[in-house]
C-alpha positions as CSV (number, residue, x, y, z in Angstrom):
1,M,18.3,90.9,11.8
2,N,18.2,87.6,10.0
3,L,15.2,85.3,9.5
4,S,16.5,82.7,12.0
5,E,16.2,85.2,14.8
6,L,12.5,85.9,14.2
7,P,10.2,84.7,17.1
8,I,7.0,82.7,16.5
9,G,4.0,84.8,15.5
10,V,6.0,88.0,14.7
11,K,5.7,89.2,11.1
12,A,8.7,90.6,9.2
13,I,9.5,92.1,5.9
14,I,12.3,90.6,3.8
15,E,15.0,93.1,3.1
16,G,17.3,90.9,1.0
17,I,19.8,88.1,1.0
18,E,23.2,88.4,2.6
19,V,26.2,89.4,0.5
20,G,28.3,86.3,-0.3
21,C,25.4,83.9,-0.4
22,P,26.2,81.1,-2.9
23,K,24.5,81.8,-6.2
24,E,22.5,78.5,-6.2
25,V,21.1,79.3,-2.7
26,H,20.3,82.9,-3.7
27,Q,18.4,81.7,-6.8
28,R,16.5,79.1,-4.7
29,F,15.4,81.9,-2.3
30,L,14.1,83.9,-5.2
31,D,12.3,80.9,-6.7
32,L,10.6,80.4,-3.4
33,G,9.4,84.0,-3.2
34,F,11.9,85.4,-0.8
35,V,12.1,88.8,-2.5
36,R,12.5,92.2,-1.0
37,G,9.2,93.5,0.5
38,A,7.6,90.1,1.0
39,E,5.9,89.5,4.4
40,I,7.1,86.4,6.3
41,E,6.2,84.9,9.6
42,V,7.3,81.8,11.6
43,H,4.6,79.2,11.2
44,N,6.0,76.3,13.2
45,V,9.2,75.2,14.8
46,S,10.3,71.6,14.8
47,P,10.9,69.8,18.2
48,L,14.7,70.1,17.7
49,K,14.4,73.8,16.6
50,D,15.7,73.0,13.1
51,P,14.1,73.2,10.5
52,V,11.6,76.0,10.9
53,A,8.4,76.4,8.8
54,Y,7.7,79.9,7.6
55,S,4.6,81.3,6.1
56,I,5.2,83.5,2.9
57,Y,2.6,84.3,0.2
58,N,0.1,81.8,1.8
59,T,2.6,79.0,1.5
60,I,4.4,77.1,4.2
61,I,8.2,76.7,3.5
62,S,10.6,74.9,5.8
63,L,14.2,76.2,6.0
64,R,17.2,74.9,7.9
65,K,18.6,77.5,10.4
66,E,21.8,77.6,8.3
67,D,19.8,78.9,5.3
68,A,17.4,81.1,7.3
69,M,20.5,83.0,8.6
70,R,21.1,84.2,5.0
71,V,17.8,86.0,4.8
72,L,17.8,89.6,6.1
73,V,14.5,90.9,7.6
74,S,13.1,93.8,9.5
75,L,10.1,93.7,11.8
76,A,6.7,94.6,10.2
77,H,5.0,97.6,11.5
């Protein structure tokens, strides 16, 4: 599943970035800590549902849905 499908309050583990993601966007994700194995959770959703704030490494980062769709995750156990 991708990050944009993650419901509020559910933790997930980042599995990677989609193939074909532009190099600049991929590097931005890495710089922000979106690396394989990182735990991420939806922190807050804006009133219009875009962007969404995610909690990763004790930091809140907002992403547009368009970008969140590029991040592949699996539900944490």
